[in-house]
MIVO-427369 format. One record per residue (C-alpha): residue in three letters; x, y, z. Coordinates in steps of 0.02 Angstrom, whole numbers, plus 50000, padded with zeros to 5 digits. Layout:
residues N
PT residuo    xx    yy    zz
PT     ALA     X     Y     Z
...
end
This chain:
residues 440
PT residuo    xx    yy    zz
PT     MET 50000 50000 50000
PT     LEU 50139 50121 50045
PT     PHE 50230 50072 49885
PT     ILE 50078 50122 49781
PT     PHE 50071 50290 49869
PT     GLN 50258 50315 49847
PT     SER 50245 50274 49662
PT     LYS 50110 50405 49641
PT     ILE 50218 50538 49724
PT     ILE 50369 50492 49618
PT     GLY 50264 50498 49460
PT     TYR 50197 50670 49505
PT     TYR 50370 50744 49526
PT     VAL 50440 50657 49372
PT     MET 50302 50734 49266
PT     ASN 50335 50905 49342
PT     GLU 50520 50887 49303
PT     LEU 50482 50839 49122
PT     ARG 50366 50989 49103
PT     TYR 50457 51127 49193
PT     GLY 50629 51066 49250
PT     GLY 50721 51141 49397
PT     ALA 50710 50990 49512
PT     THR 50830 50984 49659
PT     TYR 50877 50849 49782
PT     VAL 50796 50864 49953
PT     SER 50874 50759 50089
PT     THR 50743 50664 50190
PT     GLY 50742 50540 50330
PT     ARG 50753 50354 50298
PT     GLY 50676 50208 50385
PT     LEU 50518 50186 50488
PT     PRO 50412 50330 50557
PT     THR 50458 50389 50731
PT     GLU 50357 50549 50752
PT     ARG 50175 50593 50729
PT     ARG 50126 50716 50592
PT     PRO 49963 50811 50621
PT     PHE 49819 50811 50497
PT     ILE 49827 50998 50455
PT     GLY 49924 51081 50595
PT     TYR 49941 51112 50781
PT     PRO 49796 51209 50858
PT     ASP 49825 51350 50979
PT     GLY 49789 51272 51148
PT     LYS 49751 51439 51229
PT     THR 49614 51499 51111
PT     GLY 49519 51340 51064
PT     PHE 49477 51329 50878
PT     ARG 49621 51438 50817
PT     ILE 49786 51404 50732
PT     LYS 49941 51509 50704
PT     ASP 50027 51531 50537
PT     LYS 50186 51447 50596
PT     ASP 50088 51293 50654
PT     VAL 50003 51260 50486
PT     GLY 50066 51101 50405
PT     GLY 50018 50918 50407
PT     LEU 49989 50760 50309
PT     TYR 49838 50828 50216
PT     LEU 49929 50986 50159
PT     ASP 50083 50886 50111
PT     TYR 49999 50775 49981
PT     THR 49839 50866 49931
PT     VAL 49876 50889 49747
PT     HIS 49988 50736 49735
PT     THR 49863 50600 49782
PT     TYR 49707 50658 49876
PT     TYR 49626 50751 49731
PT     HIS 49655 50605 49615
PT     GLY 49592 50485 49747
PT     MET 49429 50580 49759
PT     VAL 49412 50579 49569
PT     LEU 49441 50391 49569
PT     LEU 49311 50370 49707
PT     SER 49185 50473 49607
PT     GLY 49214 50362 49456
PT     ILE 49186 50205 49559
PT     VAL 49024 50274 49630
PT     MET 48962 50319 49455
PT     ILE 49001 50145 49391
PT     PHE 48903 50066 49533
PT     CYS 48758 50185 49499
PT     LEU 48755 50118 49321
PT     GLY 48745 49938 49381
PT     GLY 48924 49891 49419
PT     MET 48974 49729 49332
PT     SER 48796 49678 49286
PT     ASP 48832 49702 49101
PT     SER 48999 49612 49102
PT     GLY 48923 49441 49065
PT     GLY 49049 49301 49080
PT     TYR 49193 49421 49113
PT     SER 49139 49465 49290
PT     HIS 49267 49347 49369
PT     SER 49408 49426 49269
PT     LEU 49351 49601 49319
PT     ALA 49354 49553 49503
PT     PHE 49543 49570 49508
PT     THR 49531 49738 49421
PT     TRP 49409 49799 49553
PT     LEU 49523 49734 49691
PT     ALA 49673 49827 49620
PT     THR 49567 49984 49599
PT     LEU 49508 49978 49780
PT     ILE 49685 49952 49845
PT     THR 49743 50100 49741
PT     LEU 49600 50206 49807
PT     ILE 49640 50164 49989
PT     SER 49825 50197 49959
PT     TRP 49797 50367 49878
PT     LEU 49678 50427 50014
PT     TYR 49737 50345 50175
PT     ALA 49915 50278 50161
PT     PRO 50000 50427 50249
PT     PHE 49877 50416 50394
PT     LEU 49886 50227 50414
PT     PHE 50075 50237 50435
PT     ASN 50072 50389 50550
PT     PRO 50112 50350 50734
PT     TYR 49968 50386 50854
PT     GLN 49858 50441 50709
PT     PHE 49702 50364 50788
PT     SER 49731 50419 50966
PT     LYS 49575 50504 51032
PT     ARG 49662 50655 51108
PT     PHE 49762 50688 50950
PT     PHE 49604 50665 50847
PT     ARG 49522 50806 50946
PT     LYS 49673 50917 50913
PT     ASP 49664 50877 50728
PT     LEU 49479 50922 50727
PT     ARG 49513 51091 50807
PT     ALA 49653 51126 50684
PT     TRP 49543 51076 50536
PT     VAL 49403 51193 50590
PT     ALA 49525 51335 50621
PT     PHE 49615 51310 50455
PT     PHE 49456 51325 50351
PT     PHE 49345 51439 50455
PT     GLN 49459 51552 50559
PT     GLU 49439 51733 50502
PT     GLY 49332 51678 50356
PT     GLY 49462 51559 50285
PT     ARG 49617 51670 50291
PT     LYS 49732 51525 50338
PT     TRP 49675 51421 50191
PT     VAL 49691 51568 50069
PT     SER 49868 51604 50129
PT     TRP 49919 51422 50109
PT     TYR 49835 51405 49939
PT     GLU 49911 51563 49865
PT     THR 50084 51518 49930
PT     LYS 50085 51340 49867
PT     TYR 49979 51337 49710
PT     LEU 49962 51512 49638
PT     LYS 50145 51549 49611
PT     PRO 50229 51524 49441
PT     THR 50333 51367 49427
PT     SER 50471 51450 49326
PT     SER 50538 51622 49285
PT     ASN 50456 51618 49113
PT     LYS 50273 51655 49147
PT     PHE 50213 51617 48973
PT     ILE 50278 51438 48975
PT     SER 50266 51385 49157
PT     VAL 50080 51407 49192
PT     SER 50048 51235 49261
PT     GLY 49860 51251 49252
PT     LEU 49861 51284 49065
PT     ALA 49990 51147 49039
PT     ASP 49881 51021 49130
PT     VAL 49722 51054 49032
PT     SER 49816 51046 48866
PT     SER 49851 50862 48896
PT     ILE 49801 50757 48747
PT     LEU 49707 50632 48855
PT     VAL 49600 50768 48932
PT     LEU 49557 50843 48763
PT     VAL 49517 50674 48686
PT     GLY 49408 50628 48834
PT     LEU 49316 50794 48827
PT     ALA 49286 50776 48640
PT     ALA 49221 50598 48659
PT     VAL 49102 50637 48802
PT     PHE 49043 50799 48721
PT     SER 49004 50715 48554
PT     ASN 48913 50574 48644
PT     MET 48805 50694 48742
PT     TYR 48770 50801 48589
PT     ARG 48709 50651 48490
PT     LYS 48596 50598 48633
PT     MET 48524 50773 48646
PT     ARG 48487 50776 48459
PT     LEU 48403 50607 48473
PT     PHE 48304 50665 48624
PT     SER 48239 50818 48531
PT     ARG 48188 50714 48379
PT     VAL 48100 50577 48476
PT     TYR 47999 50692 48589
PT     ASP 47969 50830 48459
PT     VAL 48047 50971 48561
PT     SER 48030 51148 48492
PT     PHE 48186 51232 48423
PT     MET 48203 51366 48558
PT     TYR 48173 51241 48698
PT     GLU 48297 51120 48617
PT     GLU 48435 51251 48609
PT     ALA 48407 51307 48788
PT     LEU 48408 51127 48849
PT     GLN 48569 51088 48756
PT     VAL 48654 51240 48830
PT     ALA 48597 51194 49006
PT     ILE 48655 51013 48989
PT     LEU 48820 51037 48897
PT     LEU 48891 51190 48986
PT     PRO 48994 51173 49147
PT     PRO 48918 51229 49313
PT     VAL 49001 51399 49324
PT     PHE 48860 51524 49295
PT     CYS 48778 51531 49467
PT     SER 48943 51536 49563
PT     SER 49010 51670 49445
PT     VAL 48858 51779 49473
PT     MET 48875 51756 49661
PT     THR 49059 51805 49664
PT     LEU 49027 51954 49550
PT     VAL 48891 52019 49665
PT     ILE 49001 51995 49819
PT     ALA 49146 52086 49734
PT     LEU 49030 52231 49690
PT     LEU 48966 52238 49869
PT     GLU 49145 52239 49932
PT     GLY 49188 52385 49818
PT     LEU 49030 52478 49865
PT     HIS 49064 52453 50050
PT     THR 49243 52512 50031
PT     THR 49190 52665 49931
PT     THR 49046 52711 50047
PT     PHE 49117 52673 50218
PT     GLY 49304 52681 50186
PT     PRO 49394 52814 50289
PT     ARG 49455 52971 50200
PT     ARG 49641 52983 50232
PT     SER 49756 53130 50212
PT     TYR 49911 53133 50103
PT     SER 50027 53110 50252
PT     SER 49931 52959 50317
PT     ARG 49933 52878 50145
PT     ARG 50120 52908 50133
PT     LEU 50150 52830 50304
PT     ASN 50044 52680 50257
PT     ARG 50142 52655 50096
PT     MET 50306 52664 50192
PT     ALA 50243 52538 50320
PT     ALA 50181 52422 50183
PT     ALA 50350 52432 50095
PT     SER 50443 52389 50255
PT     ASP 50326 52243 50287
PT     GLU 50355 52177 50112
PT     GLU 50544 52189 50134
PT     ALA 50534 52095 50299
PT     GLU 50425 51958 50222
PT     ALA 50541 51944 50073
PT     SER 50695 51925 50183
PT     SER 50611 51796 50294
PT     SER 50551 51691 50147
PT     SER 50708 51704 50040
PT     GLY 50774 51540 50108
PT     THR 50621 51440 50057
PT     GLU 50566 51519 49892
PT     ASP 50651 51553 49726
PT     SER 50753 51711 49720
PT     GLY 50692 51757 49546
PT     GLY 50506 51736 49585
PT     GLU 50384 51877 49610
PT     ALA 50254 51900 49744
PT     THR 50138 51752 49738
PT     GLN 49974 51840 49769
PT     CYS 49872 51968 49676
PT     PRO 49879 52144 49748
PT     GLY 49815 52155 49923
PT     SER 49864 52075 50086
PT     ASN 49779 51921 50156
PT     LYS 49656 52030 50247
PT     ARG 49603 52112 50084
PT     VAL 49587 51943 49999
PT     CYS 49483 51874 50143
PT     ARG 49369 52022 50165
PT     ALA 49229 51913 50099
PT     PRO 49203 51754 50203
PT     ILE 49281 51629 50084
PT     ALA 49227 51483 50194
PT     LEU 49043 51528 50181
PT     MET 49063 51562 49996
PT     ALA 49139 51389 49974
PT     LEU 48989 51308 50058
PT     ALA 48872 51408 49946
PT     VAL 48973 51360 49792
PT     ILE 48952 51175 49833
PT     VAL 48763 51194 49834
PT     LEU 48757 51304 49678
PT     ASN 48874 51195 49574
PT     VAL 48787 51033 49619
PT     GLY 48616 51108 49584
PT     GLU 48670 51186 49420
PT     ALA 48748 51021 49363
PT     ILE 48608 50902 49413
PT     ILE 48446 50998 49385
PT     PRO 48460 51012 49193
PT     LEU 48505 50827 49182
PT     PHE 48342 50776 49265
PT     PHE 48259 50799 49096
PT     ILE 48363 50652 49035
PT     SER 48349 50544 49191
PT     ARG 48158 50556 49187
PT     TYR 48160 50449 49029
PT     GLY 48274 50315 49100
PT     TRP 48437 50369 49018
PT     LYS 48550 50328 49165
PT     LYS 48708 50319 49062
PT     ALA 48670 50485 48979
PT     PHE 48640 50562 49151
PT     VAL 48808 50501 49217
PT     ALA 48896 50552 49055
PT     GLY 48821 50726 49073
PT     ILE 48888 50743 49250
PT     VAL 49061 50686 49194
PT     LEU 49059 50809 49050
PT     LYS 49004 50955 49159
PT     PHE 49137 50930 49290
PT     MET 49275 50895 49163
PT     LEU 49234 51061 49079
PT     PHE 49223 51142 49251
PT     GLU 49399 51081 49293
PT     VAL 49462 51152 49128
PT     VAL 49386 51323 49164
PT     LEU 49454 51322 49342
PT     ASN 49630 51278 49283
PT     ILE 49625 51416 49152
PT     CYS 49572 51543 49283
PT     GLU 49713 51487 49398
PT     GLY 49832 51504 49252
PT     LEU 49775 51683 49224
PT     ILE 49810 51725 49405
PT     ARG 49983 51645 49395
PT     TRP 50015 51738 49235
PT     ARG 49991 51905 49321
PT     LEU 49879 51961 49178
PT     CYS 49742 52005 49300
PT     CYS 49830 52154 49379
PT     SER 49936 52297 49319
PT     LYS 50103 52340 49397
PT     ARG 50034 52505 49461
PT     ALA 49896 52415 49554
PT     ALA 50020 52289 49623
PT     VAL 50132 52427 49690
PT     LYS 49996 52537 49764
PT     ARG 49890 52392 49828
PT     GLU 49737 52454 49738
PT     ARG 49587 52345 49702
PT     CYS 49594 52275 49524
PT     TRP 49460 52210 49408
PT     SER 49514 52030 49442
PT     ARG 49434 52026 49615
PT     PRO 49282 51925 49553
PT     LEU 49403 51803 49470
PT     GLN 49501 51784 49632
PT     LEU 49342 51755 49733
PT     TRP 49279 51627 49609
PT     VAL 49443 51529 49605
PT     HIS 49465 51536 49794
PT     SER 49287 51483 49834
PT     ASN 49287 51338 49711
PT     ARG 49457 51273 49763
PT     MET 49413 51289 49946
PT     ALA 49250 51195 49914
PT     TRP 49349 51052 49838
PT     ASP 49471 51054 49984
PT     LEU 49328 51055 50109
PT     ILE 49248 50903 50028
PT     THR 49411 50807 50012
PT     SER 49479 50843 50186
PT     ALA 49311 50815 50271
PT     PHE 49288 50648 50183
PT     ILE 49461 50586 50231
PT     PHE 49451 50653 50408
PT     TRP 49279 50584 50453
PT     THR 49305 50415 50370
PT     LEU 49449 50390 50492
PT     VAL 49327 50400 50639
PT     PRO 49291 50211 50642
PT     LEU 49477 50178 50661
PT     VAL 49484 50305 50803
PT     LEU 49341 50213 50890
PT     ALA 49428 50046 50862
PT     ASN 49588 50117 50934
PT     SER 49494 50180 51088
PT     LEU 49418 50008 51111
PT     ASN 49591 49931 51095
PT     ASP 49659 50047 51230
PT     TRP 49513 50004 51344
PT     VAL 49529 49815 51320
PT     ALA 49719 49803 51319
PT     PRO 49802 49960 51391
PT     GLY 49982 49977 51335
PT     LEU 49962 49856 51190
PT     ASN 49916 49958 51037
PT     ILE 49889 49852 50881
PT     HIS 49912 50000 50764
PT     GLN 50081 50042 50839
PT     LEU 50136 49861 50826
PT     LEU 50090 49857 50643
PT     ILE 50182 50014 50592
PT     TYR 50319 50011 50725
PT     ARG 50368 50160 50829
PT     ALA 50531 50200 50914
PT     ALA 50542 50148 51095
PT     HIS 50579 50325 51155
PT     LEU 50418 50395 51078
PT     SER 50291 50377 51216
PT     PRO 50125 50472 51214
PT     LEU 50184 50588 51353
PT     GLN 50341 50633 51257
PT     LEU 50236 50660 51102
PT     ASP 50124 50781 51199
PT     LYS 50280 50875 51253
PT     ARG 50342 50885 51074
PT     THR 50173 50951 51018
PT     CYS 50179 51086 51151
PT     ASP 50355 51132 51096
PT     VAL 50297 51150 50916
PT     SER 50152 51261 50966
PT     SER 50264 51372 51070
PT     ASP 50416 51403 50960
PT     GLY 50374 51320 50792
PT     SER 50512 51188 50799
PT     LEU 50524 51014 50871
PT     SER 50634 50993 51022
PT     SER 50774 50869 51014
end
């Protein structure tokens, strides 16, 4: 299982090296795990459901794009296949497909759960509560500011000095397999819609409207919502914003410049020296003025409704396969649009240099809100699914501790160092929360 997960990680970085280059060797530890890695970070023990910037980091954030996203896509495909009847149409080949299903399920479990299964004390009840507090704080503290900061730092920065070549989002969607798959599904759905209109004698205007509703990705409702919120933000800033004098504006610009220099000097050891600022003009507070967490929850409802409601016209007539194909087409096109929008933000085409220097609001604010809310919605779904499906193992671990104290089956299976007792692990966690580094 761990080998499958490791192969996925290696494949991800090999593809990145072939696309962009610039890979460097990073020395890592060898051997068996000896320390526990949190799910998302270490919560602030003094303030409850809060987390500091220096304490953000865990197994979910380490491998989100590498395996978890693909694992959720694989899970969605498995669910759709079962909705269509599973292996009922395989005939005499069902026994041969059983091994394929077994390999697929092992791959799915490896991509979603391998880092957690081999993490010491992952299923301890007290650490599970800390992980829950950190998860809530990461997504909902200050409207999602922690998530936005992590997302912009990790995934919205160019991958090379040449912006017009290194936009990873545009490079991903230009893959031949993605384009061929989109063309095949789109042509299949278009033929079914034409057949539907001929069989049931649908009027021309109604036919065109139905085709548009079924074939287009679910981006309209969420785009309207983000545009309205961006307009309300601008109206609120214009109406209620304080009128500042020339001297106060000059002092604010000087303070902002000094803050930028301090941030640049502190992050020079971890980021490329030739890279630019990774976020569109505005600090994290400006980006998070709208509650991104609430917007992400609203986006989930809007996108699902916009994707499924038009397809009910097909499902009413028993076209299950056409219904599933329509959902696949909509969300494949949605992923294409989302990657293109991320590429535009990486490209820095959304903001002028003058706006970037003076920290003025630019016209790309609706685009930022739309990308942030949709990506956060996907992260919310993925992290919540992984986190809450681990609850049965937490309950089983609690039962194990109650029946046989001091004999933990999970620890015996993955091995832990003899010096790593739960009390020492608590002390290390406190040390991390206090100064940001593990004590020796």
